[in-house]
N, C-alpha and C positions, 0 to 999 in steps of 0.2 A: 517286194516292198515290206519293209519295216513297220508292222501294225500291233505290236503289243511291248508293253513296258518291259517284258522279260527279254525280248530281242534286243530293246535299245540297252539294257544294261549289259546282255551278252557283247555287243558291240563296243560298248563303253569299256568292258574289261578289256577286250582285245587289244583297244587303243592304248590304254595305260599300261597294259603288259610289254607293249612294243616302246614305250618312252623311258630310257633309263634312269633320265633324271627325276622324273616322279616317282618311280618306283624306288629309289634312293632316298627321297623325299618320305615316300609312304613308311620305309624300313624305320627310317630315323624316328619319326614320330611313335611308330609302334613300340619301339625299345623304351619309351618313357614310361611305356604303360598306364595313359592317363584314363579315367573312367570317361565312358560314352563320348571317346574323342573321334572326331573327323578332320579330316583337310576338306576346308569349303570352299565355297565361292569360285573365284576366278581359277583355281587350282584343277578343278574339274571342268568347269564352264568353257574357261579357254582352250583346253586340249579339243573340245568337241570342236568348236568353232574352228579353230586352225584345220582340222581333218576336214570338216566340210569346204574350206576354201584352198584346200590342197597345197597348205604351207610346207615347203621343203622342210623349213626350220622353224621351232617352236617358237611362239612370240612371248619376249620375255615377261615374266612375272614381277608386277610390283611388289609385291609381298606374297607371303603363304599364309592364308589365315587357318591356324589350328584353333580348333573350339572343343571344349570338352566341357563335364558337367562335374562338379564338385562341390556340395553343399558345405563340407567340413573346412575347406580351407578358400576364404574367397580373395585373399589378399594380392593387390596388384604387386606385390613383391614376387611373390610365388609365380605370376606369370611371366615376369621379366627374367627369373631364375631357368625356367622353362625355355624361352626363347635364345637364351645363352647357351643352354646346353645344345639345342638343336643348331646354333650358328656353329657351334664346334664340329659337330656331326657332318652337318653340310653347308660349309661357309659363303659358298656361292650364294646363297637364298637370304633374302632376308623375312625374317621370320616374326608373324604377329600371333601371339596367344592369346586367348580370352577366355576366361572361365565363365561359361554361359548361364552358371548359377547366381552371377551376380549382373549380368548384363540388362535384365529387365530395368533395372533402376536407371539405367543411361536412357534407356528409351522409354521410360515412363509408362510401362506395361506391367500387367500382374505377373507374378514370378513365373516363369517357365517351368516346365513339367521335367524338361530333358533337353539334351542337346538338339534332337529334332525339331521340337516346339521352338526352339529359338530361332533355327534357321528357317523356318517356315515364316518367319515374321519378316526377312530381310527386304529390300527394296523392290528388286525385279524377281519374277519368276525363275528364269534359268540361273539366277545367283543362287538360289535356295537348293543346293545341293552340295553332298559332302560323301567323301569315300574315306576306308582305312582298310587297313588289313587286318584280317583276323588272327588268332592263334595259330590256325592251321596254313596261314600265308593266303588266305582267300581274301578277294576282295570283297567289301560290303558296302554298299551303297545306302544313302539316306537321301530322298527326293520326294519331300511333301507334294510337290505338285507334277511329279513324275520327270522323266528325261526326256518326253517328246518334245517339250518346248525348246530344249538346248539343240536338238537335232533338226528341228523344224526349217529354219532356226527364228523362232518366236520371241521378241523380247516384249514381254507385258508387264504392267504394274502389278505387284502383288496386292491382292484384295484385302489382305489381313494388313498391309501397311499402306494405305491409300495417301500417297504422298507425291502428286505429279509434280510439284516443283523439284524437288530432289531427284525425282526418278529421272526428268530430262535434264538435269544438270548433270547429273553422273553420266548419261550417255554422251553428253557433249564434252566434259573436262577428261574423261577416258577414250576420247577420239574412236568410241567403238566403230563407227561407220567408217571412218577411215581405214580402220585395221582389218574390219570384217564387214566389207561393202553388201554381202549377201543378206546381213542381218535385217528382218522384218519387225520394224518397230510398230507394235500395237498402240495406237494412238486412242487415248480416253478423252481428250482433249483436243479439239478442233484448233484452238486459240495457240497450241504450241506447235511448232514446224522445226523439225530437225534439218540440218543442211549436211 
């Protein structure tokens, strides 16, 4: 039985290393050399959930969230240019690039300290994860709440972003329980029912 964060990271590392497409995406992002950069959210979360559901084929990704932190250049134009470069490198993917040094304005937060701080404020706990390749081609994870929730697989609302209406709407709109029926939705409000 797995019972430590390091063991979950090791298991997640093996999962990613065996995923040709995700490794191609990680190498493409690494080639841009962005500061404090991670591929976040569904890129990592969905891989774990697919594994837990013994899916023979990966669930298609709506997009790939690339998040980085650069206080020197917070223009949307730069993000679009970076997404276009990634589209050339891996054309089959829909890339969404966001500089977290500016995203606090959108969410009406205090400025984020770094990318991990920004990730720690996403809506669901298992979405608050990211991964990148370092200079030595090693996988580096960021998971402010750990990877335990992803492997459990528990989906709880982020206490730093207590927005139940958005939380439940995202679960329904993304059809998570249809795609991954073993997910355990941690309800914080008895008035919400997920079918």
